[in-house]
C-alpha positions as CSV (number, residue, x, y, z in Angstrom):
1,M,145.6,-42.6,-121.0
2,K,141.9,-42.8,-121.8
3,I,139.6,-39.8,-121.6
4,V,136.1,-40.3,-120.2
5,C,133.1,-38.0,-120.6
6,P,132.3,-36.0,-117.4
7,N,128.6,-36.2,-118.2
8,C,128.0,-40.0,-118.7
9,R,131.5,-41.4,-117.7
10,V,131.8,-43.3,-121.0
11,P,135.3,-43.5,-122.5
12,V,135.8,-41.2,-125.6
13,A,137.1,-42.7,-128.8
14,A,140.7,-41.5,-129.7
15,E,139.5,-39.9,-132.9
16,D,137.1,-37.7,-131.0
17,V,139.9,-36.2,-128.9
18,N,141.7,-33.1,-130.1
19,L,145.1,-32.8,-128.4
20,G,145.7,-29.5,-130.0
21,T,142.7,-27.7,-128.6
22,G,142.2,-29.9,-125.4
23,L,138.6,-30.6,-126.5
24,A,136.8,-33.9,-126.8
25,K,133.3,-35.0,-127.9
26,C,131.4,-38.0,-126.5
27,R,129.5,-40.0,-129.1
28,T,127.2,-41.4,-126.5
29,C,125.6,-38.2,-125.2
30,N,127.1,-35.7,-127.7
31,N,128.8,-33.7,-124.8
32,V,131.7,-31.5,-125.9
33,F,134.1,-30.8,-123.0
34,R,137.7,-29.6,-122.3
35,F,139.8,-32.4,-120.8
36,S,143.2,-30.8,-120.8
37,D,143.0,-29.1,-117.4
38,D,141.0,-31.9,-115.6
39,P,143.0,-35.0,-114.6
40,E,139.9,-36.6,-113.1
41,L,138.6,-37.3,-116.6
42,A,141.3,-40.0,-117.1
43,A,139.5,-43.3,-117.2
44,S,140.2,-45.6,-114.2
45,P,141.0,-49.2,-115.0
46,A,137.9,-51.4,-115.5
47,Q,136.9,-53.1,-112.3
48,E,136.4,-56.9,-112.3
49,R,132.8,-57.7,-112.3
50,P,131.3,-60.6,-110.2
51,P,130.5,-63.8,-112.2
52,V,127.0,-64.5,-113.4
53,E,125.8,-68.1,-113.6
54,K,124.5,-69.5,-116.9
55,P,120.7,-69.5,-116.9
56,R,119.2,-73.0,-117.3
57,S,116.8,-71.7,-120.0
58,I,119.6,-71.2,-122.6
59,V,121.5,-73.5,-124.9
60,I,124.8,-72.4,-126.3
61,V,126.6,-73.9,-129.3
62,D,130.0,-72.6,-130.3
63,A,131.1,-74.3,-133.5
64,N,132.5,-73.6,-137.0
65,G,133.3,-70.0,-136.1
66,E,129.7,-69.1,-135.1
67,L,128.1,-68.6,-131.7
68,T,124.5,-69.7,-131.4
69,V,122.4,-69.0,-128.3
70,N,118.8,-70.3,-128.0
71,Y,116.4,-69.6,-125.1
72,R,112.8,-70.5,-124.6
73,W,110.3,-67.8,-123.7
74,F,108.2,-69.8,-121.2
75,S,108.1,-68.6,-117.6
76,P,105.5,-68.7,-114.8
77,K,104.0,-65.4,-116.0
78,Y,102.5,-67.2,-119.0
79,I,100.4,-69.4,-116.7
80,F,98.8,-66.2,-115.3
81,M,98.4,-64.8,-118.8
82,T,96.6,-68.1,-119.8
83,I,94.1,-67.7,-116.9
84,F,93.6,-64.1,-117.9
85,C,92.9,-65.1,-121.6
86,I,90.4,-67.7,-120.5
87,F,88.3,-65.1,-118.6
88,W,88.8,-62.3,-121.2
89,D,88.1,-64.4,-124.3
90,G,85.3,-66.4,-122.5
91,F,83.5,-63.2,-121.7
92,L,83.7,-62.0,-125.3
93,V,82.4,-65.3,-126.6
94,F,79.5,-65.0,-124.1
95,W,78.9,-61.4,-125.1
96,Y,78.8,-62.2,-128.9
97,A,76.5,-65.2,-128.3
98,I,74.0,-62.7,-126.9
99,A,74.7,-59.9,-129.5
100,L,74.3,-62.2,-132.5
101,G,71.2,-63.7,-131.1
102,T,69.6,-60.3,-130.7
103,R,71.2,-58.9,-133.9
104,N,71.9,-55.7,-132.1
105,P,74.5,-53.7,-134.1
106,I,75.5,-51.7,-131.1
107,M,76.3,-54.8,-129.0
108,I,78.2,-56.2,-132.0
109,L,80.4,-53.2,-132.6
110,F,80.9,-52.0,-129.0
111,P,83.6,-54.5,-127.9
112,I,85.7,-54.3,-131.1
113,L,88.7,-52.8,-129.2
114,H,88.4,-55.5,-126.6
115,V,88.4,-58.2,-129.3
116,L,91.6,-56.7,-130.8
117,A,93.2,-56.6,-127.3
118,G,92.1,-60.2,-126.7
119,I,93.6,-61.4,-130.0
120,F,96.9,-59.7,-129.2
121,I,97.1,-61.0,-125.6
122,T,96.2,-64.5,-126.7
123,Y,98.9,-64.4,-129.5
124,V,101.5,-63.3,-127.0
125,T,100.5,-66.0,-124.5
126,I,100.6,-68.8,-127.2
127,A,104.0,-67.4,-128.3
128,G,105.2,-67.7,-124.6
129,Y,104.6,-71.4,-124.7
130,V,106.1,-72.3,-128.1
131,N,108.6,-69.6,-129.0
132,T,112.4,-69.6,-128.9
133,T,114.8,-66.7,-129.5
134,T,117.9,-67.5,-131.4
135,L,120.9,-65.1,-131.2
136,Q,123.7,-65.9,-133.7
137,I,127.1,-64.2,-133.9
138,N,129.9,-64.8,-136.4
139,D,132.8,-62.7,-137.7
140,R,130.4,-60.6,-139.9
141,R,127.0,-60.2,-138.2
142,L,124.9,-60.4,-135.0
143,R,121.5,-61.7,-135.8
144,V,118.4,-62.2,-133.5
145,Q,115.2,-64.0,-134.6
146,H,112.1,-65.1,-132.7
147,H,110.4,-68.3,-133.9
148,P,108.3,-70.3,-134.8
149,L,105.6,-67.6,-134.3
150,P,106.7,-64.3,-135.9
151,F,107.2,-61.7,-133.3
152,G,108.8,-58.4,-134.4
153,R,111.5,-57.9,-137.0
154,V,114.7,-59.9,-137.4
155,L,117.6,-57.9,-136.0
156,E,120.8,-57.8,-137.9
157,L,123.9,-55.8,-136.9
158,S,127.4,-55.7,-138.4
159,V,129.8,-57.0,-135.7
160,G,132.2,-54.3,-136.6
161,D,129.6,-51.7,-135.7
162,V,129.1,-53.0,-132.2
163,K,131.2,-51.0,-129.6
164,Q,129.7,-52.4,-126.4
165,L,126.9,-54.6,-125.2
166,F,125.1,-53.5,-122.1
167,C,121.9,-54.1,-120.0
168,D,119.3,-51.7,-118.8
169,E,116.0,-51.7,-117.1
170,T,112.5,-50.7,-118.3
171,V,110.0,-49.5,-115.6
172,T,106.3,-49.5,-116.4
173,R,103.7,-47.9,-114.1
174,G,100.4,-49.7,-114.0
175,R,97.3,-49.7,-111.8
176,S,98.7,-52.2,-109.4
177,G,102.1,-50.5,-109.1
178,Y,105.4,-50.7,-111.0
179,S,106.6,-53.5,-113.2
180,Y,110.2,-54.1,-114.3
181,S,111.7,-55.7,-117.4
182,Y,115.3,-55.9,-118.6
183,N,117.0,-55.5,-122.0
184,L,120.2,-56.4,-123.7
185,N,121.4,-53.6,-125.9
186,A,124.1,-52.8,-128.4
187,L,126.0,-49.5,-128.3
188,L,127.2,-48.9,-131.9
189,Q,130.3,-47.1,-133.0
190,N,128.3,-44.1,-134.1
191,G,126.8,-43.7,-130.6
192,T,123.3,-45.1,-131.4
193,R,121.7,-47.8,-129.4
194,K,119.9,-50.9,-130.6
195,K,117.8,-53.3,-128.5
196,V,119.1,-56.9,-129.0
197,L,116.8,-58.6,-126.5
198,A,113.9,-56.9,-124.8
199,N,111.3,-57.4,-122.0
200,L,113.2,-60.1,-120.1
201,D,111.9,-61.2,-116.7
202,N,115.1,-60.9,-114.7
203,T,118.7,-59.7,-115.0
204,D,120.3,-63.2,-115.2
205,L,119.9,-63.7,-118.9
206,P,120.9,-60.3,-120.3
207,L,123.9,-59.9,-117.9
208,Y,125.2,-63.4,-118.7
209,L,124.8,-62.8,-122.5
210,E,126.5,-59.4,-122.3
211,R,129.6,-60.8,-120.8
212,Y,129.7,-64.1,-122.8
213,C,129.0,-62.4,-126.2
214,E,131.5,-59.5,-125.5
215,A,134.2,-62.1,-124.7
216,W,133.3,-64.1,-127.8
217,M,133.5,-60.9,-130.0
218,R,136.7,-59.8,-128.1
219,I,135.2,-56.6,-126.9
220,T,136.8,-55.0,-123.9
221,D,134.0,-54.2,-121.4
222,Q,133.5,-50.5,-120.7
223,P,130.8,-48.7,-118.7
224,V,127.8,-47.3,-120.7
225,A,125.6,-44.5,-119.4
226,G,122.3,-45.8,-118.1
227,E,123.3,-49.4,-117.8
228,L,122.4,-51.7,-114.9
229,A,124.6,-51.3,-111.8
230,R,127.5,-53.6,-111.9
């Protein structure tokens, strides 16, 4: 029989269960609870999840004891970002043509923050056209790298430290309403969480990779607090 946390419904590791006292501690949410008098805390068998089709944007190679997944960043949103960059950067060029002509120091310094924002947005847009993310898993490590343009740090996790992979949703509120992005995360044996892939446009890629990679690593799927509905 497995014991699940009454707070987040995540199964509790056997070493965190004390049969003598009837107490257990959940590593995910740090909840300490008494399970001995509550039969409802026994974990129900994992339900079979509906299949997820392989996204066309990814290429999977499973050879020589290593799994390699590549996916390109490009999506229709980068076309919109390109149009935005043309107007944003074009306005700044026009502004500085006037500012340098008049040699007005206030006009030169005033849009500095807009220039920095323009550089960042332009870099992200170019990366959207050329970048690929590579996820590699072997019997020792899980590694994620974005290339050829550098974008964030290279992620490396010990495979033995990975307890579960799971997907969640990020909601951002803007002037025009709410926007949604999706993430693939790793729940580690010590209860901490690490983002493996972030800011994905839809759920297809993270959900597919969660199941495929867990199966490759021989991880039995279990529910994780806060993950996307199954």
